[in-house]
C-alpha positions in Angstrom: -4.1 -23.6 -2.6 -6.8 -26.4 -2.5 -10.2 -26.3 -1.2 -9.1 -28.9 1.5 -7.0 -26.3 3.4 -10.2 -24.0 3.5 -12.4 -26.9 4.6 -10.0 -27.9 7.4 -9.7 -24.1 8.6 -13.5 -24.0 8.6 -13.7 -27.0 10.4 -11.0 -25.9 13.1 -12.9 -22.6 13.3 -16.2 -24.4 13.9 -14.6 -26.2 16.9 -13.2 -23.0 18.2 -16.8 -21.4 17.9 -18.1 -24.3 19.9 -15.6 -23.8 22.7 -15.9 -20.2 23.1 -18.5 -20.0 25.8 -15.8 -21.9 28.0 -13.1 -19.3 27.3 -12.4 -16.4 29.8 -13.5 -13.8 27.2 -15.9 -15.6 24.9 -17.0 -12.3 22.9 -13.0 -11.7 22.0 -12.7 -15.4 20.9 -15.7 -15.0 18.6 -14.5 -11.7 17.1 -11.1 -13.4 16.4 -13.0 -16.4 14.8 -15.2 -13.9 12.7 -12.2 -12.1 11.4 -10.2 -15.3 10.5 -13.5 -16.5 8.8 -13.5 -13.3 6.8 -9.8 -13.8 5.5 -10.8 -17.4 4.5 -13.7 -16.3 2.6 -12.0 -13.3 1.0 -9.3 -15.8 -0.1 -11.9 -18.1 -1.7 -13.9 -15.1 -3.4 -10.6 -13.6 -5.0 -9.0 -17.1 -5.9 -12.2 -17.9 -7.8 -12.3 -14.5 -9.7 -8.5 -15.2 -10.8 -9.6 -18.4 -11.9 -12.3 -17.1 -14.0 -10.2 -14.5 -15.9 -9.7 -15.7 -19.5 -8.2 -14.5 -22.7 -6.8 -11.0 -23.2 -7.8 -10.0 -19.6 -5.0 -12.1 -18.5 -2.3 -9.3 -19.1 -4.1 -6.3 -17.6 -3.0 -4.5 -14.5 -6.5 -5.2 -13.0 -5.9 -8.9 -13.1 -2.2 -8.7 -11.9 -3.6 -6.7 -9.0 -6.1 -9.4 -8.4 -3.3 -12.0 -8.7 -1.3 -10.2 -6.0 -4.4 -9.9 -3.6 -4.9 -13.7 -4.1 -1.4 -14.5 -3.2 -1.3 -12.2 -0.1 -4.5 -13.6 1.1 -3.2 -17.1 0.4 -0.2 -16.4 2.6 -2.6 -15.4 5.4 -4.8 -18.4 5.1 -1.5 -20.7 5.4 -0.4 -18.6 8.5 -3.7 -19.1 10.0 -3.8 -22.9 9.4 -0.3 -23.2 11.2 -2.1 -22.6 14.7 -3.9 -26.0 14.0 -0.5 -27.9 12.8 -0.9 -30.4 15.7 -4.1 -31.7 14.1 
């Protein structure tokens, strides 16, 4: 997954945050945005950690677990982006 999707999602979340005061329950909207940002950031951090692994560490249970986490978070990030497919 590229940084483009992360940048796209962060821009959409910024827009949602700007519009939160006009929503019936702005506090809930802001909590939802914060949760989405956490998912995106967790993916970014995990993907970077997987990229940084080299050499013999590539064939360890810890690395495979980290890759699984990255893949699961990547799926979540792609699903979050589908909400904005009209843009």
